[in-house]
N, CA and C atoms of all chains as a GROMACS GRO file, in nm:
protein
  576
    1UNK      N    1   1.430   0.153  -0.580
    1UNK     CA    2   1.440   0.189  -0.439
    1UNK      C    3   1.380   0.075  -0.358
    2UNK      N    4   1.456   0.015  -0.270
    2UNK     CA    5   1.398  -0.080  -0.181
    2UNK      C    6   1.383  -0.218  -0.240
    3UNK      N    7   1.437  -0.235  -0.366
    3UNK     CA    8   1.419  -0.368  -0.426
    3UNK      C    9   1.494  -0.472  -0.344
    4UNK      N   10   1.605  -0.428  -0.278
    4UNK     CA   11   1.678  -0.527  -0.197
    4UNK      C   12   1.593  -0.570  -0.078
    5UNK      N   13   1.499  -0.480  -0.036
    5UNK     CA   14   1.415  -0.518   0.079
    5UNK      C   15   1.333  -0.641   0.043
    6UNK      N   16   1.283  -0.642  -0.083
    6UNK     CA   17   1.199  -0.754  -0.123
    6UNK      C   18   1.278  -0.883  -0.110
    7UNK      N   19   1.402  -0.881  -0.158
    7UNK     CA   20   1.480  -1.005  -0.155
    7UNK      C   21   1.520  -1.038  -0.012
    8UNK      N   22   1.542  -0.935   0.073
    8UNK     CA   23   1.577  -0.963   0.213
    8UNK      C   24   1.461  -1.035   0.281
    9UNK      N   25   1.339  -0.984   0.257
    9UNK     CA   26   1.223  -1.046   0.323
    9UNK      C   27   1.199  -1.186   0.267
   10UNK      N   28   1.217  -1.201   0.136
   10UNK     CA   29   1.198  -1.334   0.077
   10UNK      C   30   1.298  -1.430   0.139
   11UNK      N   31   1.422  -1.382   0.159
   11UNK     CA   32   1.526  -1.468   0.218
   11UNK      C   33   1.486  -1.509   0.359
   12UNK      N   34   1.442  -1.408   0.439
   12UNK     CA   35   1.402  -1.441   0.577
   12UNK      C   36   1.289  -1.543   0.575
   13UNK      N   37   1.190  -1.520   0.487
   13UNK     CA   38   1.075  -1.611   0.483
   13UNK      C   39   1.117  -1.753   0.452
   14UNK      N   40   1.203  -1.768   0.349
   14UNK     CA   41   1.243  -1.903   0.309
   14UNK      C   42   1.325  -1.969   0.418
   15UNK      N   43   1.418  -1.892   0.477
   15UNK     CA   44   1.506  -1.951   0.580
   15UNK      C   45   1.421  -1.995   0.699
   16UNK      N   46   1.327  -1.910   0.739
   16UNK     CA   47   1.245  -1.944   0.857
   16UNK      C   48   1.163  -2.069   0.828
   17UNK      N   49   1.105  -2.076   0.707
   17UNK     CA   50   1.020  -2.192   0.680
   17UNK      C   51   1.103  -2.319   0.675
   18UNK      N   52   1.224  -2.312   0.617
   18UNK     CA   53   1.307  -2.433   0.610
   18UNK      C   54   1.352  -2.474   0.749
   19UNK      N   55   1.399  -2.375   0.827
   19UNK     CA   56   1.448  -2.408   0.961
   19UNK      C   57   1.336  -2.466   1.047
   20UNK      N   58   1.213  -2.411   1.031
   20UNK     CA   59   1.106  -2.464   1.116
   20UNK      C   60   1.075  -2.607   1.077
   21UNK      N   61   1.087  -2.640   0.948
   21UNK     CA   62   1.064  -2.780   0.909
   21UNK      C   63   1.171  -2.868   0.971
   22UNK      N   64   1.296  -2.820   0.965
   22UNK     CA   65   1.405  -2.900   1.023
   22UNK      C   66   1.380  -2.919   1.172
   23UNK      N   67   1.341  -2.809   1.239
   23UNK     CA   68   1.319  -2.820   1.384
   23UNK      C   69   1.206  -2.917   1.412
   24UNK      N   70   1.101  -2.914   1.328
   24UNK     CA   71   0.988  -3.006   1.350
   24UNK      C   72   1.037  -3.150   1.339
   25UNK      N   73   1.127  -3.176   1.243
   25UNK     CA   74   1.179  -3.313   1.228
   25UNK      C   75   1.251  -3.354   1.356
   26UNK      N   76   1.323  -3.254   1.417
   26UNK     CA   77   1.404  -3.288   1.535
   26UNK      C   78   1.320  -3.282   1.660
   27UNK      N   79   1.185  -3.293   1.646
   27UNK     CA   80   1.093  -3.290   1.761
   27UNK      C   81   1.114  -3.168   1.848
   28UNK      N   82   1.153  -3.054   1.790
   28UNK     CA   83   1.167  -2.929   1.871
   28UNK      C   84   1.052  -2.837   1.829
   29UNK      N   85   0.930  -2.882   1.853
   29UNK     CA   86   0.814  -2.807   1.805
   29UNK      C   87   0.812  -2.664   1.858
   30UNK      N   88   0.839  -2.648   1.991
   30UNK     CA   89   0.827  -2.513   2.049
   30UNK      C   90   0.932  -2.421   1.989
   31UNK      N   91   1.052  -2.474   1.959
   31UNK     CA   92   1.156  -2.388   1.897
   31UNK      C   93   1.110  -2.342   1.759
   32UNK      N   94   1.042  -2.435   1.689
   32UNK     CA   95   0.995  -2.397   1.554
   32UNK      C   96   0.897  -2.281   1.566
   33UNK      N   97   0.805  -2.292   1.663
   33UNK     CA   98   0.708  -2.183   1.680
   33UNK      C   99   0.780  -2.053   1.711
   34UNK      N  100   0.875  -2.058   1.803
   34UNK     CA  101   0.945  -1.934   1.841
   34UNK      C  102   1.021  -1.878   1.722
   35UNK      N  103   1.080  -1.965   1.642
   35UNK     CA  104   1.156  -1.918   1.525
   35UNK      C  105   1.061  -1.849   1.428
   36UNK      N  106   0.944  -1.911   1.408
   36UNK     CA  107   0.847  -1.848   1.316
   36UNK      C  108   0.808  -1.711   1.368
   37UNK      N  109   0.783  -1.704   1.500
   37UNK     CA  110   0.746  -1.574   1.557
   37UNK      C  111   0.856  -1.472   1.534
   38UNK      N  112   0.981  -1.514   1.557
   38UNK     CA  113   1.094  -1.420   1.539
   38UNK      C  114   1.100  -1.374   1.394
   39UNK      N  115   1.077  -1.467   1.303
   39UNK     CA  116   1.081  -1.431   1.160
   39UNK      C  117   0.974  -1.328   1.128
   40UNK      N  118   0.853  -1.354   1.179
   40UNK     CA  119   0.743  -1.261   1.148
   40UNK      C  120   0.772  -1.125   1.207
   41UNK      N  121   0.827  -1.122   1.330
   41UNK     CA  122   0.855  -0.992   1.393
   41UNK      C  123   0.960  -0.917   1.312
   42UNK      N  124   1.063  -0.988   1.267
   42UNK     CA  125   1.168  -0.920   1.190
   42UNK      C  126   1.110  -0.860   1.062
   43UNK      N  127   1.026  -0.940   0.994
   43UNK     CA  128   0.970  -0.889   0.868
   43UNK      C  129   0.876  -0.773   0.899
   44UNK      N  130   0.802  -0.782   1.010
   44UNK     CA  131   0.710  -0.673   1.045
   44UNK      C  132   0.787  -0.544   1.066
   45UNK      N  133   0.906  -0.553   1.129
   45UNK     CA  134   0.984  -0.430   1.152
   45UNK      C  135   1.015  -0.363   1.019
   46UNK      N  136   1.058  -0.444   0.922
   46UNK     CA  137   1.094  -0.386   0.791
   46UNK      C  138   0.970  -0.327   0.725
   47UNK      N  139   0.860  -0.404   0.730
   47UNK     CA  140   0.738  -0.359   0.662
   47UNK      C  141   0.686  -0.232   0.727
   48UNK      N  142   0.693  -0.226   0.860
   48UNK     CA  143   0.641  -0.107   0.928
   48UNK      C  144   0.716   0.018   0.882
   49UNK      N  145   0.847   0.002   0.868
   49UNK     CA  146   0.928   0.116   0.825
   49UNK      C  147   0.885   0.161   0.685
   50UNK      N  148   0.863   0.062   0.597
   50UNK     CA  149   0.826   0.098   0.459
   50UNK      C  150   0.688   0.160   0.453
   51UNK      N  151   0.596   0.109   0.536
   51UNK     CA  152   0.460   0.165   0.533
   51UNK      C  153   0.463   0.309   0.582
   52UNK      N  154   0.550   0.335   0.682
   52UNK     CA  155   0.561   0.474   0.730
   52UNK      C  156   0.611   0.563   0.617
   53UNK      N  157   0.710   0.510   0.543
   53UNK     CA  158   0.763   0.587   0.430
   53UNK      C  159   0.653   0.614   0.327
   54UNK      N  160   0.570   0.511   0.304
   54UNK     CA  161   0.461   0.527   0.206
   54UNK      C  162   0.367   0.638   0.252
   55UNK      N  163   0.329   0.632   0.383
   55UNK     CA  164   0.234   0.732   0.431
   55UNK      C  165   0.294   0.872   0.419
   56UNK      N  166   0.426   0.887   0.450
   56UNK     CA  167   0.486   1.020   0.437
   56UNK      C  168   0.479   1.066   0.292
   57UNK      N  169   0.511   0.973   0.199
   57UNK     CA  170   0.512   1.012   0.056
   57UNK      C  171   0.372   1.054   0.012
   58UNK      N  172   0.272   0.972   0.048
   58UNK     CA  173   0.136   1.005   0.003
   58UNK      C  174   0.090   1.132   0.070
   59UNK      N  175   0.128   1.150   0.198
   59UNK     CA  176   0.083   1.270   0.271
   59UNK      C  177   0.136   1.395   0.202
   60UNK      N  178   0.265   1.394   0.166
   60UNK     CA  179   0.319   1.515   0.102
   60UNK      C  180   0.262   1.530  -0.039
   61UNK      N  181   0.239   1.418  -0.107
   61UNK     CA  182   0.198   1.428  -0.246
   61UNK      C  183   0.055   1.482  -0.258
   62UNK      N  184  -0.036   1.431  -0.173
   62UNK     CA  185  -0.176   1.468  -0.186
   62UNK      C  186  -0.219   1.570  -0.081
   63UNK      N  187  -0.123   1.629  -0.006
   63UNK     CA  188  -0.156   1.724   0.101
   63UNK      C  189  -0.264   1.669   0.194
   64UNK      N  190  -0.245   1.544   0.239
   64UNK     CA  191  -0.344   1.481   0.325
   64UNK      C  192  -0.312   1.508   0.470
   65UNK      N  193  -0.306   1.636   0.512
   65UNK     CA  194  -0.263   1.657   0.650
   65UNK      C  195  -0.381   1.640   0.747
   66UNK      N  196   1.323   0.191  -1.956
   66UNK     CA  197   1.194   0.232  -1.900
   66UNK      C  198   1.166   0.153  -1.773
   67UNK      N  199   1.093   0.216  -1.682
   67UNK     CA  200   1.069   0.150  -1.552
   67UNK      C  201   0.980   0.028  -1.567
   68UNK      N  202   0.899   0.025  -1.673
   68UNK     CA  203   0.799  -0.081  -1.679
   68UNK      C  204   0.868  -0.217  -1.681
   69UNK      N  205   0.988  -0.225  -1.741
   69UNK     CA  206   1.057  -0.354  -1.745
   69UNK      C  207   1.097  -0.394  -1.603
   70UNK      N  208   1.149  -0.294  -1.528
   70UNK     CA  209   1.188  -0.327  -1.390
   70UNK      C  210   1.066  -0.371  -1.310
   71UNK      N  211   0.956  -0.298  -1.327
   71UNK     CA  212   0.836  -0.328  -1.247
   71UNK      C  213   0.788  -0.468  -1.277
   72UNK      N  214   0.778  -0.501  -1.407
   72UNK     CA  215   0.725  -0.633  -1.442
   72UNK      C  216   0.822  -0.740  -1.396
   73UNK      N  217   0.953  -0.713  -1.413
   73UNK     CA  218   1.051  -0.813  -1.370
   73UNK      C  219   1.039  -0.839  -1.221
   74UNK      N  220   1.033  -0.731  -1.144
   74UNK     CA  221   1.021  -0.747  -0.998
   74UNK      C  222   0.892  -0.822  -0.964
   75UNK      N  223   0.782  -0.788  -1.034
   75UNK     CA  224   0.654  -0.850  -1.002
   75UNK      C  225   0.660  -1.001  -1.027
   76UNK      N  226   0.718  -1.039  -1.141
   76UNK     CA  227   0.722  -1.183  -1.175
   76UNK      C  228   0.808  -1.257  -1.073
   77UNK      N  229   0.925  -1.201  -1.042
   77UNK     CA  230   1.013  -1.269  -0.945
   77UNK      C  231   0.941  -1.281  -0.811
   78UNK      N  232   0.877  -1.172  -0.769
   78UNK     CA  233   0.812  -1.173  -0.638
   78UNK      C  234   0.698  -1.274  -0.634
   79UNK      N  235   0.624  -1.286  -0.746
   79UNK     CA  236   0.511  -1.379  -0.745
   79UNK      C  237   0.562  -1.522  -0.728
   80UNK      N  238   0.674  -1.552  -0.795
   80UNK     CA  239   0.728  -1.688  -0.782
   80UNK      C  240   0.769  -1.712  -0.637
   81UNK      N  241   0.840  -1.614  -0.578
   81UNK     CA  242   0.885  -1.631  -0.439
   81UNK      C  243   0.764  -1.643  -0.348
   82UNK      N  244   0.658  -1.564  -0.378
   82UNK     CA  245   0.538  -1.568  -0.294
   82UNK      C  246   0.477  -1.708  -0.298
   83UNK      N  247   0.477  -1.769  -0.416
   83UNK     CA  248   0.420  -1.904  -0.427
   83UNK      C  249   0.495  -1.998  -0.335
   84UNK      N  250   0.628  -1.985  -0.333
   84UNK     CA  251   0.708  -2.076  -0.250
   84UNK      C  252   0.677  -2.050  -0.104
   85UNK      N  253   0.674  -1.922  -0.065
   85UNK     CA  254   0.660  -1.889   0.077
   85UNK      C  255   0.518  -1.918   0.123
   86UNK      N  256   0.416  -1.890   0.034
   86UNK     CA  257   0.278  -1.900   0.082
   86UNK      C  258   0.246  -2.040   0.132
   87UNK      N  259   0.310  -2.143   0.072
   87UNK     CA  260   0.273  -2.279   0.113
   87UNK      C  261   0.314  -2.304   0.258
   88UNK      N  262   0.434  -2.252   0.298
   88UNK     CA  263   0.479  -2.282   0.434
   88UNK      C  264   0.437  -2.174   0.532
   89UNK      N  265   0.459  -2.047   0.493
   89UNK     CA  266   0.435  -1.937   0.588
   89UNK      C  267   0.341  -1.835   0.525
   90UNK      N  268   0.207  -1.856   0.535
   90UNK     CA  269   0.114  -1.761   0.472
   90UNK      C  270   0.131  -1.619   0.524
   91UNK      N  271   0.161  -1.603   0.657
   91UNK     CA  272   0.168  -1.465   0.708
   91UNK      C  273   0.286  -1.390   0.645
   92UNK      N  274   0.397  -1.462   0.619
   92UNK     CA  275   0.510  -1.396   0.553
   92UNK      C  276   0.472  -1.354   0.412
   93UNK      N  277   0.391  -1.437   0.347
   93UNK     CA  278   0.353  -1.407   0.208
   93UNK      C  279   0.274  -1.277   0.203
   94UNK      N  280   0.186  -1.258   0.301
   94UNK     CA  281   0.104  -1.135   0.301
   94UNK      C  282   0.196  -1.014   0.316
   95UNK      N  283   0.292  -1.024   0.409
   95UNK     CA  284   0.382  -0.910   0.430
   95UNK      C  285   0.468  -0.886   0.307
   96UNK      N  286   0.516  -0.994   0.247
   96UNK     CA  287   0.601  -0.978   0.128
   96UNK      C  288   0.521  -0.914   0.014
   97UNK      N  289   0.395  -0.956  -0.001
   97UNK     CA  290   0.312  -0.898  -0.107
   97UNK      C  291   0.296  -0.747  -0.083
   98UNK      N  292   0.278  -0.708   0.044
   98UNK     CA  293   0.264  -0.566   0.073
   98UNK      C  294   0.392  -0.492   0.038
   99UNK      N  295   0.508  -0.551   0.072
   99UNK     CA  296   0.635  -0.483   0.044
   99UNK      C  297   0.655  -0.468  -0.106
  100UNK      N  298   0.621  -0.572  -0.182
  100UNK     CA  299   0.637  -0.562  -0.328
  100UNK      C  300   0.551  -0.448  -0.381
  101UNK      N  301   0.428  -0.439  -0.331
  101UNK     CA  302   0.340  -0.330  -0.375
  101UNK      C  303   0.401  -0.195  -0.344
  102UNK      N  304   0.460  -0.182  -0.225
  102UNK     CA  305   0.518  -0.053  -0.186
  102UNK      C  306   0.638  -0.021  -0.274
  103UNK      N  307   0.722  -0.121  -0.301
  103UNK     CA  308   0.842  -0.094  -0.382
  103UNK      C  309   0.800  -0.048  -0.520
  104UNK      N  310   0.699  -0.112  -0.576
  104UNK     CA  311   0.655  -0.071  -0.710
  104UNK      C  312   0.598   0.070  -0.704
  105UNK      N  313   0.526   0.102  -0.597
  105UNK     CA  314   0.473   0.238  -0.586
  105UNK      C  315   0.586   0.339  -0.580
  106UNK      N  316   0.692   0.308  -0.502
  106UNK     CA  317   0.801   0.404  -0.491
  106UNK      C  318   0.874   0.419  -0.623
  107UNK      N  319   0.870   0.312  -0.706
  107UNK     CA  320   0.936   0.323  -0.836
  107UNK      C  321   0.867   0.427  -0.923
  108UNK      N  322   0.733   0.431  -0.917
  108UNK     CA  323   0.661   0.523  -1.007
  108UNK      C  324   0.622   0.651  -0.936
  109UNK      N  325   0.663   0.668  -0.810
  109UNK     CA  326   0.617   0.785  -0.732
  109UNK      C  327   0.662   0.914  -0.800
  110UNK      N  328   0.787   0.914  -0.853
  110UNK     CA  329   0.835   1.040  -0.914
  110UNK      C  330   0.745   1.080  -1.030
  111UNK      N  331   0.709   0.981  -1.112
  111UNK     CA  332   0.623   1.014  -1.228
  111UNK      C  333   0.489   1.068  -1.178
  112UNK      N  334   0.436   1.009  -1.072
  112UNK     CA  335   0.307   1.055  -1.019
  112UNK      C  336   0.318   1.200  -0.973
  113UNK      N  337   0.432   1.232  -0.908
  113UNK     CA  338   0.452   1.369  -0.862
  113UNK      C  339   0.451   1.465  -0.980
  114UNK      N  340   0.519   1.425  -1.088
  114UNK     CA  341   0.524   1.511  -1.207
  114UNK      C  342   0.383   1.534  -1.261
  115UNK      N  343   0.302   1.427  -1.266
  115UNK     CA  344   0.165   1.442  -1.318
  115UNK      C  345   0.085   1.536  -1.230
  116UNK      N  346   0.103   1.524  -1.098
  116UNK     CA  347   0.027   1.611  -1.008
  116UNK      C  348   0.067   1.757  -1.030
  117UNK      N  349   0.199   1.781  -1.046
  117UNK     CA  350   0.242   1.920  -1.070
  117UNK      C  351   0.177   1.972  -1.198
  118UNK      N  352   0.173   1.885  -1.301
  118UNK     CA  353   0.112   1.928  -1.428
  118UNK      C  354  -0.035   1.964  -1.407
  119UNK      N  355  -0.104   1.881  -1.327
  119UNK     CA  356  -0.246   1.909  -1.302
  119UNK      C  357  -0.262   2.043  -1.232
  120UNK      N  358  -0.172   2.069  -1.135
  120UNK     CA  359  -0.185   2.198  -1.062
  120UNK      C  360  -0.164   2.314  -1.157
  121UNK      N  361  -0.061   2.303  -1.244
  121UNK     CA  362  -0.038   2.415  -1.339
  121UNK      C  363  -0.161   2.434  -1.427
  122UNK      N  364  -0.216   2.322  -1.476
  122UNK     CA  365  -0.333   2.331  -1.564
  122UNK      C  366  -0.448   2.400  -1.491
  123UNK      N  367  -0.471   2.360  -1.367
  123UNK     CA  368  -0.583   2.419  -1.291
  123UNK      C  369  -0.558   2.568  -1.269
  124UNK      N  370  -0.431   2.602  -1.234
  124UNK     CA  371  -0.402   2.744  -1.210
  124UNK      C  372  -0.427   2.823  -1.338
  125UNK      N  373  -0.382   2.767  -1.452
  125UNK     CA  374  -0.398   2.840  -1.578
  125UNK      C  375  -0.547   2.853  -1.614
  126UNK      N  376  -0.624   2.746  -1.582
  126UNK     CA  377  -0.766   2.750  -1.619
  126UNK      C  378  -0.846   2.834  -1.520
  127UNK      N  379  -0.778   2.884  -1.415
  127UNK     CA  380  -0.849   2.972  -1.323
  127UNK      C  381  -0.938   2.896  -1.227
  128UNK      N  382  -0.920   2.761  -1.220
  128UNK     CA  383  -1.003   2.685  -1.126
  128UNK      C  384  -0.950   2.714  -0.985
  129UNK      N  385  -1.043   2.733  -0.893
  129UNK     CA  386  -1.001   2.763  -0.755
  129UNK      C  387  -0.920   2.645  -0.702
  130UNK      N  388  -0.800   2.670  -0.646
  130UNK     CA  389  -0.712   2.559  -0.606
  130UNK      C  390  -0.775   2.479  -0.494
  131UNK      N  391  -0.874   2.536  -0.425
  131UNK     CA  392  -0.937   2.462  -0.315
  131UNK      C  393  -0.997   2.332  -0.368
  132UNK      N  394  -1.068   2.342  -0.481
  132UNK     CA  395  -1.134   2.221  -0.533
  132UNK      C  396  -1.032   2.118  -0.576
  133UNK      N  397  -0.923   2.165  -0.641
  133UNK     CA  398  -0.822   2.068  -0.685
  133UNK      C  399  -0.761   1.998  -0.564
  134UNK      N  400  -0.738   2.076  -0.456
  134UNK     CA  401  -0.679   2.014  -0.336
  134UNK      C  402  -0.772   1.908  -0.282
  135UNK      N  403  -0.903   1.939  -0.279
  135UNK     CA  404  -0.998   1.840  -0.226
  135UNK      C  405  -0.994   1.715  -0.313
  136UNK      N  406  -0.990   1.735  -0.445
  136UNK     CA  407  -0.989   1.618  -0.535
  136UNK      C  408  -0.863   1.536  -0.511
  137UNK      N  409  -0.749   1.605  -0.493
  137UNK     CA  410  -0.624   1.530  -0.469
  137UNK      C  411  -0.632   1.456  -0.336
  138UNK      N  412  -0.691   1.519  -0.237
  138UNK     CA  413  -0.706   1.451  -0.106
  138UNK      C  414  -0.789   1.325  -0.125
  139UNK      N  415  -0.899   1.338  -0.201
  139UNK     CA  416  -0.987   1.222  -0.221
  139UNK      C  417  -0.910   1.110  -0.291
  140UNK      N  418  -0.830   1.148  -0.391
  140UNK     CA  419  -0.752   1.045  -0.461
  140UNK      C  420  -0.655   0.979  -0.364
  141UNK      N  421  -0.591   1.060  -0.277
  141UNK     CA  422  -0.497   1.003  -0.180
  141UNK      C  423  -0.566   0.905  -0.087
  142UNK      N  424  -0.681   0.948  -0.034
  142UNK     CA  425  -0.753   0.860   0.060
  142UNK      C  426  -0.795   0.732  -0.012
  143UNK      N  427  -0.843   0.746  -0.136
  143UNK     CA  428  -0.887   0.626  -0.208
  143UNK      C  429  -0.769   0.531  -0.228
  144UNK      N  430  -0.652   0.587  -0.257
  144UNK     CA  431  -0.537   0.502  -0.283
  144UNK      C  432  -0.495   0.427  -0.156
  145UNK      N  433  -0.487   0.500  -0.044
  145UNK     CA  434  -0.445   0.433   0.080
  145UNK      C  435  -0.550   0.329   0.121
  146UNK      N  436  -0.679   0.365   0.106
  146UNK     CA  437  -0.783   0.268   0.141
  146UNK      C  438  -0.769   0.142   0.057
  147UNK      N  439  -0.738   0.162  -0.072
  147UNK     CA  440  -0.725   0.048  -0.162
  147UNK      C  441  -0.610  -0.042  -0.117
  148UNK      N  442  -0.499   0.021  -0.077
  148UNK     CA  443  -0.384  -0.060  -0.032
  148UNK      C  444  -0.425  -0.142   0.090
  149UNK      N  445  -0.488  -0.075   0.186
  149UNK     CA  446  -0.526  -0.147   0.308
  149UNK      C  447  -0.624  -0.259   0.279
  150UNK      N  448  -0.724  -0.231   0.192
  150UNK     CA  449  -0.825  -0.333   0.164
  150UNK      C  450  -0.760  -0.451   0.092
  151UNK      N  451  -0.667  -0.422   0.002
  151UNK     CA  452  -0.605  -0.533  -0.072
  151UNK      C  453  -0.522  -0.621   0.021
  152UNK      N  454  -0.452  -0.557   0.118
  152UNK     CA  455  -0.372  -0.637   0.211
  152UNK      C  456  -0.465  -0.729   0.290
  153UNK      N  457  -0.580  -0.674   0.334
  153UNK     CA  458  -0.673  -0.758   0.411
  153UNK      C  459  -0.725  -0.871   0.324
  154UNK      N  460  -0.756  -0.840   0.196
  154UNK     CA  461  -0.807  -0.948   0.110
  154UNK      C  462  -0.699  -1.052   0.085
  155UNK      N  463  -0.573  -1.005   0.076
  155UNK     CA  464  -0.461  -1.100   0.057
  155UNK      C  465  -0.460  -1.202   0.169
  156UNK      N  466  -0.495  -1.155   0.289
  156UNK     CA  467  -0.492  -1.246   0.405
  156UNK      C  468  -0.627  -1.313   0.423
  157UNK      N  469  -0.711  -1.312   0.319
  157UNK     CA  470  -0.843  -1.375   0.323
  157UNK      C  471  -0.930  -1.320   0.434
  158UNK      N  472  -0.912  -1.191   0.470
  158UNK     CA  473  -0.999  -1.130   0.573
  158UNK      C  474  -1.092  -1.032   0.503
  159UNK      N  475  -1.189  -1.084   0.429
  159UNK     CA  476  -1.273  -0.994   0.348
  159UNK      C  477  -1.357  -0.902   0.436
  160UNK      N  478  -1.394  -0.950   0.557
  160UNK     CA  479  -1.478  -0.862   0.641
  160UNK      C  480  -1.397  -0.740   0.683
  161UNK      N  481  -1.271  -0.760   0.720
  161UNK     CA  482  -1.190  -0.644   0.760
  161UNK      C  483  -1.172  -0.551   0.640
  162UNK      N  484  -1.152  -0.610   0.522
  162UNK     CA  485  -1.134  -0.528   0.401
  162UNK      C  486  -1.259  -0.443   0.378
  163UNK      N  487  -1.377  -0.504   0.401
  163UNK     CA  488  -1.501  -0.429   0.380
  163UNK      C  489  -1.508  -0.310   0.477
  164UNK      N  490  -1.465  -0.332   0.601
  164UNK     CA  491  -1.471  -0.221   0.699
  164UNK      C  492  -1.375  -0.111   0.659
  165UNK      N  493  -1.258  -0.149   0.611
  165UNK     CA  494  -1.160  -0.046   0.569
  165UNK      C  495  -1.219   0.035   0.455
  166UNK      N  496  -1.284  -0.035   0.362
  166UNK     CA  497  -1.341   0.038   0.248
  166UNK      C  498  -1.456   0.128   0.293
  167UNK      N  499  -1.534   0.080   0.391
  167UNK     CA  500  -1.643   0.163   0.443
  167UNK      C  501  -1.586   0.292   0.501
  168UNK      N  502  -1.479   0.277   0.581
  168UNK     CA  503  -1.419   0.398   0.641
  168UNK      C  504  -1.368   0.491   0.531
  169UNK      N  505  -1.304   0.434   0.429
  169UNK     CA  506  -1.252   0.518   0.321
  169UNK      C  507  -1.362   0.593   0.252
  170UNK      N  508  -1.474   0.523   0.223
  170UNK     CA  509  -1.584   0.589   0.152
  170UNK      C  510  -1.640   0.702   0.236
  171UNK      N  511  -1.655   0.677   0.370
  171UNK     CA  512  -1.712   0.782   0.454
  171UNK      C  513  -1.622   0.904   0.456
  172UNK      N  514  -1.489   0.880   0.466
  172UNK     CA  515  -1.398   0.995   0.472
  172UNK      C  516  -1.405   1.074   0.342
  173UNK      N  517  -1.416   1.002   0.230
  173UNK     CA  518  -1.424   1.072   0.101
  173UNK      C  519  -1.554   1.151   0.094
  174UNK      N  520  -1.662   1.091   0.146
  174UNK     CA  521  -1.792   1.160   0.146
  174UNK      C  522  -1.782   1.290   0.225
  175UNK      N  523  -1.715   1.281   0.341
  175UNK     CA  524  -1.702   1.401   0.425
  175UNK      C  525  -1.628   1.509   0.348
  176UNK      N  526  -1.524   1.467   0.272
  176UNK     CA  527  -1.446   1.566   0.198
  176UNK      C  528  -1.527   1.625   0.083
  177UNK      N  529  -1.620   1.545   0.028
  177UNK     CA  530  -1.692   1.591  -0.091
  177UNK      C  531  -1.804   1.688  -0.054
  178UNK      N  532  -1.842   1.695   0.074
  178UNK     CA  533  -1.958   1.779   0.113
  178UNK      C  534  -1.940   1.924   0.069
  179UNK      N  535  -1.825   1.991   0.093
  179UNK     CA  536  -1.814   2.132   0.052
  179UNK      C  537  -1.839   2.151  -0.097
  180UNK      N  538  -1.789   2.055  -0.178
  180UNK     CA  539  -1.806   2.073  -0.324
  180UNK      C  540  -1.954   2.064  -0.359
  181UNK      N  541  -2.023   1.966  -0.296
  181UNK     CA  542  -2.166   1.952  -0.327
  181UNK      C  543  -2.240   2.079  -0.286
  182UNK      N  544  -2.203   2.134  -0.169
  182UNK     CA  545  -2.270   2.256  -0.125
  182UNK      C  546  -2.246   2.368  -0.226
  183UNK      N  547  -2.122   2.377  -0.275
  183UNK     CA  548  -2.092   2.486  -0.370
  183UNK      C  549  -2.179   2.471  -0.494
  184UNK      N  550  -2.194   2.345  -0.541
  184UNK     CA  551  -2.276   2.323  -0.660
  184UNK      C  552  -2.420   2.364  -0.634
  185UNK      N  553  -2.472   2.321  -0.518
  185UNK     CA  554  -2.613   2.352  -0.488
  185UNK      C  555  -2.632   2.503  -0.484
  186UNK      N  556  -2.538   2.574  -0.419
  186UNK     CA  557  -2.554   2.721  -0.411
  186UNK      C  558  -2.548   2.782  -0.552
  187UNK      N  559  -2.454   2.729  -0.634
  187UNK     CA  560  -2.443   2.786  -0.770
  187UNK      C  561  -2.576   2.766  -0.844
  188UNK      N  562  -2.634   2.647  -0.831
  188UNK     CA  563  -2.760   2.620  -0.902
  188UNK      C  564  -2.870   2.712  -0.849
  189UNK      N  565  -2.877   2.726  -0.718
  189UNK     CA  566  -2.984   2.811  -0.661
  189UNK      C  567  -2.967   2.955  -0.709
  190UNK      N  568  -2.839   3.000  -0.715
  190UNK     CA  569  -2.818   3.138  -0.760
  190UNK      C  570  -2.871   3.157  -0.901
  191UNK      N  571  -2.853   3.051  -0.982
  191UNK     CA  572  -2.898   3.064  -1.122
  191UNK      C  573  -3.050   3.071  -1.126
  192UNK      N  574  -3.116   2.988  -1.041
  192UNK     CA  575  -3.264   2.985  -1.051
  192UNK      C  576  -3.326   3.113  -0.999
   0.00000   0.00000   0.00000
């Protein structure tokens, strides 16, 4: 369950890091920063969803209401 | 068996983490958290089965379900605290991890108070 999420995030991470290096070469420093920020926000959205799922699972499992 | 999938996923993820950590440390922390969650969801069904078995055992042994619920709550809190503390340590924020663990310990202590009271009363009744 969710194994594709791992590869999706890994893909985003690698693409963002490569693109930011390319942008740095092209003297577009601010674009690189914005791209990194966008990458982190995208990954955060996915992670937030999974963490919510984790909390729901643990809450029902251990009756942590 | 799931263990092969878990180990396979862990090895692949560690390699990817090594690549990502050099350029984007913040992505590596998030990816490490996601890998941990995926592995947890893989074994969650087995954990549920074990918990059901524990409940049946407790019911058969006549143990009051209140105590078992408290113990399960404590295990849940400890597990979530551990996840949070590990994420903080992954990001080299040991001070934040220490605070998370402090909060977890206090919450567990609060939950354990009724059990301690029950024990003390039982002992006093005997004396």
